[in-house]
N, C-alpha and C positions, 0 to 999 in steps of 0.2 A: 870739677867741683869736689871737694870733698864735704862730709860730714863727720863733726867730733861731738864729742859729749861733755855738757860742762857738770858743774860737782852735781848740779841736781839730778841727774842720769838722765837730762833731755838732749834730744839732739839739735845741735847748733850747724848752720849752714857758714863755712870759712872758704871764702874766694880762691881760686887756685891763680897763677901768676898770669894768665891770657884773659882773666874776668877784670872788669872795671867796677865798682860801686858805686849806684846813680840811687838818687832821691826819691823816694817811692810817690809816683804816681805825675811824673814829670812825662811820659811817655816814652821814654829812653831805658833800653836794656843793658844787660852786662855786652860785651863785646863780641860773645859768642852766642848773642840770644837772636831772636829771630825778627825782631822788629828795630828800626833806627828810630831817631830824634821826631824824622817830618812823617814817621808814621806808614812808610812804606817796608815793605818786607824784606829781608833779605833773599828769599827763596825765587823772588822774581813778580810777585803779586803786587799788583798797583796799590795804592793806599785809596781807601774808601776818600770818595771828593762828594758827595752830598747823591742826590736821586737820579740825576743823567737822565735821558731822555725816556727809557726804557720806565723809570720811577714817574716819571711826570705823565707820562701814557695811560699807565695805573692808576694813577690818582684820579686822574681825570674821568675815567672811565667808572671808576667806583664813585665820584661824586654824582655822574648820569646816573648809575645803578641804583645808587641808593635813595638820592634825593631828586632827580630832573622827574625820571621816570614816574615814581609813586607819585610826585608831586602834580604831574600832569592827569594821571589817574584819578587823585584826589580833588583838587581844582576841577578841572575841564573833561570830566568822563567821556564826554562826544567829542573827542578832541578828534581819533581818527575816522570820525562820520565823513569828513572833509575829505578822505579817501574812498568812500563809500560803505564803511564798516558800520555793522549795528554797533546798539550799545555793547552787544554781547560779546561780538567781533572784537571790539576794541579791549574789551578784560582779556582776549585771549592773545592780541595779538601784540598791544605794550609790553607785557613781561617780557616776550621773547625778544626785545631788542637787549635787554640786557644780558640775556643769555648768549647771543650771539655777539654781542660785543667782550662779554666776558673771555668767551672762548676763543677767538681773535687776536686777544691783546697776549693770551695764556701762549699760541700757536706763536705770534711774532716774537716774543719774549723768548722762550726756549728755543727757536732757530736762531733768532742774533747771540744766544749766550753759549750756545754750541758752535756757532761762527766764529766768538770771540776767542773758545776754548784753541778751537781748531786754528789759530791765528788766521783765518780769511775772513774778510769782514765787507 
């Protein structure tokens, strides 16, 4: 890469011999760039191809924690009464479900991410 100045005194990028010029926004970069047209990195990182299993598990956990559990508390506050809990016990136990669920998802996703990085799966 080289930079030259134009007559106005501003820096202008001029591609060297090893670089190719591509249209802006097409996803491709110059030949010495880090990405290719399919989105995969030349450094070995895979292209992003969606949520994957971990992403959908997190989405389901968030849906449960944000909508389902509060909905149960709002619509049917005595839901945990069938397990022998009182009204106040229900308000203590039901909010623990999202906390435990999100904690388990966080531990699972981190162990899976470090296992992927180490090459073991």
